[in-house]
C-alpha positions, -999 to +999 in steps of 0.1 A: +042+166+095+056+140+066+041+105+078+070+085+058+106+086+071+133+076+055+148+045+074+173+038+058+181+037+020+158+002+017+124+017+036+104+041+046+083+039+079+053+054+098+069+068+119+044+080+144+023+048+145+055+029+153+067+054+181+032+045+192+022+011+184+055-017+202+056-037+177+043-023+149+062-026+112+046-004+093+061+013+055+071+009+027+108+003+003+126+024-018+151+006-053+177+012-039+199-011-022+199-044-034+207-066-062+189-067-093+201-057-128+190-029-155+153-019-157+156-034-116+181-017-099+181-025-067+155-034-044+129-051-067+111-067-045+080-081-074+076-115-082+054-111-113+077-080-139+102-105-159+129-097-130+158-125-119+140-145-098+174-154-071+176-115-078+142-108-059+149-134-034+183-122-021+162-087-022+133-098-009+158-120+021+173-079+030+139-061+036+126-090+054+161-091+082+158-052+074+116-048+092+132-082+114+103-101+102+111-141+081+099-140+049+078-168+059+052-149+080+050-124+049+017-135+024+019-111-002-011-110-034-017-114-068-034-082-072-058-073-097-068-037-099-100-047-076-109-047-041-111-086-029-097-080+010-086-114+029-089-119+062-048-131+075-044-160+098-015-182+108-021-202+087-015-183+054+018-178+067+044-180+037+013-175+003+031-152-018+060-143+005+088-162-022+072-170-054+039-156-074+029-189-084+012-193-042+004-161-037-032-149-029-053-150-061-074-122-080-068-096-038-055-060-032-066-059-001-051-080+035-062-077+072-055-094+103-060-086+140-026-122+144+005-111+155+035-127+135+022-118+097+041-098+076+009-083+053+028-072+022+015-056-014+029-045-044+034-008-055+051+013-085+027+045-087-007+028-072-021+043-040-002+021-011-038+026+020-024+015+053-058+012+085-053+001+119-079+002+146-053+003+176-083-011+202-088-040+178-053-050+169-068-050+135-045-039+106-043-037+072-034-030+036-044-020+004-037-015-035-061+011-049-050+026-090-071+045-103-095+011-107-098+002-074-103+036-057-137+043-075-146+003-068-141+016-033-112-004-018-113+012+014-147+021+019-146-020+016-121-022+047-135-001+066-172-019+055-158-053+061-142-045+100-175-030+104-183-071+104-156-074+131-170-049+157-151-019+147-165+014+145-146+038+111-142+060+145-119+037+158-097+034+134-069+051+116-058+052+078-017+068+061-020+072+027+014+062+012+039+070-015+020+072-044+017+089-085+015+133-076-016+149-091+010+169-118+022+130-128-008+113-129-029+129-166-066+103-173-086+111-202-123+110-195-135+078-189-120+085-157-135+116-145-167+100-154-157+074-128-141+094-099-178+119-104-196+090-101-177+083-066-179+111-053-205+131-048-210+167-035-177+170-023-163+206-017-130+209-037-125+185-067-098+156-067-089+166-104-081+200-124-089+195-168-052+208-185-062+202-219-081+187-241-103+158-229-068+154-205-070+159-169-043+160-138-054+137-108-053+135-072-065+095-064-045+101-032-072+126-022-097+110-040-085+086-019-083+109+011-122+116+002-139+080-005-126+077+035-130+106+051-170+100+035-171+065+053-169+077+083-131+077+097-128+117+112-103+135+088-081+142+121-072+100+116-056+099+080-021+105+074-010+117+038+021+119+026+041+140+002+063+122-011+056+110-057+065+077-071+069+092-101+090+123-088+111+114-062+143+091-076+137+071-043+108+050-061+101+029-091+072+047-113+053+018-138+048+055-159+077+073-153+101+045-169+076+035-194+059-001-182+100-014-174+104-011-136+107-026-103+082-027-073+079-014-038+066-029-008+045-015+012+042-040+045+025-036+084+025-066+105+028-070+145+055-092+158+050-121+181+055-110+212+078-132+231+062-150+258+078-151+289+080-186+310 
């Protein structure tokens, strides 16, 4: 069953998690329902891609209303295709929410166990990884392009949670909309790095299509890394949506670099305490 369900024209949610864990917001925006124009039409949420900043802020405000998560509770990152993670607290709220300049530098993953924070990262083909350990109320999100994938950012998250006392068997993961293997063609150099990352696997996540050209299933590489890190395969959900094939999404490859960004997000809403 497809874990990502379209809630309206502007975002998908991880429906099984939303039903199972009251107060959770988790999902990914689409490219539809915003104010941006031209190459960024219409719901571009990237502050760093050359779009009109006021349009991006309008778009972010709209999404915050749809999710019932005020923009001043978001955190965002200057993503660099690395494997650096940041544990977030309420003191960090608002950093990178409507300004790229004050976002977290050199960061490709966030995690927190506090309420009232929306962890957000930008995507346009790379793999969004969503993590939750319900018993500990820990949630996280990571950005895995090919560099972050072979750098094993997924394993970094699982190890970071291990230092918080969370066993991998307590972790659930959703692998979100991103470029599919048919649309993602890479060279031998990337495949060599994938081979160094995955040792003794039964199913190769790539196929030779031409001399020195391979189709690569980045989502499957991440799934294998997550399983090898101790998370049960039954705890992992993976989308069937492709950011390049499916027109609901911005795609860096399909649109030849001139495009907007979706935001993947996860956060616990603050529960109102009765007096």
